C-alpha angles and dihedrals in degrees: 000000000000113000131202094256141018097196116121127237139183134206121212118201117193129184134162095280101009133074116179133179124200119189108200123223095188128056090241137043140190112223125200145078097293123111090235093061120108088214106040120186131180097249131132120300092247087071095057090133106013108153141021110208121193127190122212132177094266106019149015122236124200123192129186119241101189133055101265125119100246117194095227138020140144115052107011118203118218094253095052119094123212117213124228116168107302092341130094113210124208123186122210129183129214098215122194117234092254092061119082117230095203093095092050107053097061121159113248091244089060095055111111119168094200094047104037101037094046117100140188106246136155094203115123119193118214115215119190130181126162107328095332126098127187129183115206130182118232108240102173139050089233123030122177112211123196146111103275147020130335092032115110093213109041118197106181117196095017096109097255131137120248090267105012109160139002119227112211116193122188125163095341093312123115131205126186117212120196107227093196106047121167092238139355115255135169092195096051108020120184095252133113131187112224114220136183094250102116094268127118134202115222124217113178103322094327121102117209122199145145102251125330115348132180105176135053118243121242094245091057092046092049093048094050091043090053091050090051090052091049090048091052090048092051091047091050090050092055092049090052091051097253117141113270115238120241096203117124090222092055093044104050129175107247125202116186117227116258096003100062090214115154129214123189116189112221120233111209121172113244116263094022092116092230121127120257131210141088120309122197109232142143095227126102121252118290115243098047091098096051091126089053090049089051090049090048092052093048091047091048090051092050091049090050091051092048091049091051091050090048092051093049091047092049092051090050091051092049091049092049091050091049092050091048091049093050091047090051092051092049092048093050091047091052092045097054102034 
């Protein structure tokens, strides 16, 4: 497959006692702790798929894929570090002489996601689900599509994961990158170029195409067939008493072609006493918002602490007022007796 750039790039990951270097063979990379990531780091499980990095001729863009407030994303200058757990990530390009570096070494104050990652494109993406059809113009080089934050395009109720695919647009050409592949592979990467040839690519129950399309492309069929096989394998494992995996990649959202029905396999820890099986639903998989749950717990704890401090302070003020009032009564009684 022909990609949007042939320029090389390298990612440096530095921690207290660890310095790693990853030379990338593809113009994009998934970064996190998951086994499917091109750049896999020993960080907490909540960061299984944390970043999508994309290399272009004159820049590198990095976008978050889980609900954590990252300090920097979008176009990342060479002197800006991106945080991931205990690691600091730095992205460096290997530009060819014919490419100008002026657009790459930008000062951090000049980085503007809306300004720098916007592009002038005439490409219009057709999205069809059920009897509804919507045409939307691509306004960025990288657009994350999914059901929840931090996706740029959010399609609730369409059977997608929180951050399901990345849409890469360069010079009126569009590529779709699966952000939850079953395994990383340089020979068969999870990427598909969308063309105006009457074929669509299905994500959840939504069909993406350039213009009218009446047949599903082979890449989409193969991907959904593989997810069906993984779903059957996971279901068989639960029936045989083997522990059910909690990985997003092993528990995919499956939308059947034509019907738009959605099946989400449940992932219950063994010995919990809860029933297992597949439950029809329109919600995304549980577990994708683990960082949000962590934030919620921490916030709840802080609120509880603040409430306790407020209650103690209020009691102290009431007690002080009572003592002052009693002292005033005693003083007046002594004064006028």
